[in-house]
N, C-alpha and C positions, 0 to 999 in steps of 0.2 A: 960553762959548756952545756951542762945538763939543763940549766934554766932556759937556754936558747932552744934546745930540743923540745922541751915541754911546751914552750910558747909556740913553736912551729907546729907541733902536733895539735895543740888546742885550736890554732887558726885553721889548720887543715880540716879538723873535725867540724868546726863551725862552717867552713866553706862547703863541705860535703852536705851538711844539714840544709844549708841555704839552697844549694843546687837541687837537692831532692825535693824540698818544699816547693820550689819554683816549678820544677817539672810536674809535680802533682797538680799544682794550680793550672798549668797549661793543659794537662789532660782533662781536668775537671771543667775547664773553660769550654771544651768541645761539647761536653754533655749539657752544660748550662745553656749554651747557645741554642742547641736543639730544643731544650726544654722551653725556652722563651719563644722560639719560633712556633712550637706546638701550641703553647698557650695563646699566642696571637691568632693562630689559625682556628683554634677552638672558639675563641671570643668572636671572631668574624663570622663563624658558622652558627653562633648562638648556642653553643654547647658549653656547659660548665661542668668541670670535674669529670671528664671523660674516663679517666683512670683513677682508681682508688689511691689515696696517698697514706702511707703509714707514718709519715712524720709531718709536722707542721713546718713548712718551709717559709723562709723570708724572701718573698718575690722581689721586693725592692733591693735587698742585699744582693741577690743573684744577678739582677739586671745591672747594678752598679759594677759588680765584678766583671761581667762580660764587657761592658763599656770601657772599663779601665784597662783590662787586658788588651782589648783591641787598640786602645790609644797607645799603650806601651809597645805593642808590636808595630804599629804604623809609624811612630815618631821617634823611637829610641834606637832602632837597629839599622845598620847599613844593609845594603842589598843582599850581600852574601850571608850575613847573620840571619836575616829574615828567611832566606831560602832554606837554610839549615834547620831553623826552628819549624818552619812549615812542613818540611819533609819528614823531620824526625818526630815531632810532637803533635802536629795538628792534622796529619794525614789520617785517614780512616784505616789504613793498612800499615803494618809494621815494616819499617825500612832499616836495613843494616847501615851502620856508619860507613862502611867501605863503599857501599853503593852510592851513598850521598856524596862522599868526597870525590869519587871517580866521576860521577855525573856533573859535579860542579867544577871539575878540573883542578881540584886542590890537592896539595900534598898532605899526607896523613897528619903531620905535626901542625901545619897551618889550619887544617880542619878542626882539630881538637882545641886549638887556641881560640879560633873564631866561635866554636860551640860554647866553650866556657865563658868567653866574654859576652856572648849573647845572653846566656842564662843569667849571669850576674848583672847585666844591664837591665834585663826585665825585672829581676829582683829589686834593683834600685828604683826603677820606675814605679813599681807597685808598692814600694815602701816596706818590703820584706827586710831589706837592709838599709 
């Protein structure tokens, strides 16, 4: 009995870590997407290094991350899952869960099930799990 509880606790802990890591990647995706758009705009205007950089960034790595997150969002989620992720993690303003599930016409339990499934699906698509 104790072994089952330990196993369940370990799996739950890992799932929480996976969900938190995936959410952080989604939030970072927004910033990376803007960074890439800014870099393209600077390049087109003939301006290099408009802002000072305190770290050496890997531009190719950032571009690949953006492309792969976009692919995961476009091809691995159903409509409702995508709307939840867009509203919760990709919006520039903070939205409460209750506002999302009311706007989408979902019951609370179904919303949290879809949200969890969406995050784990994105984690799978990105190779996090």
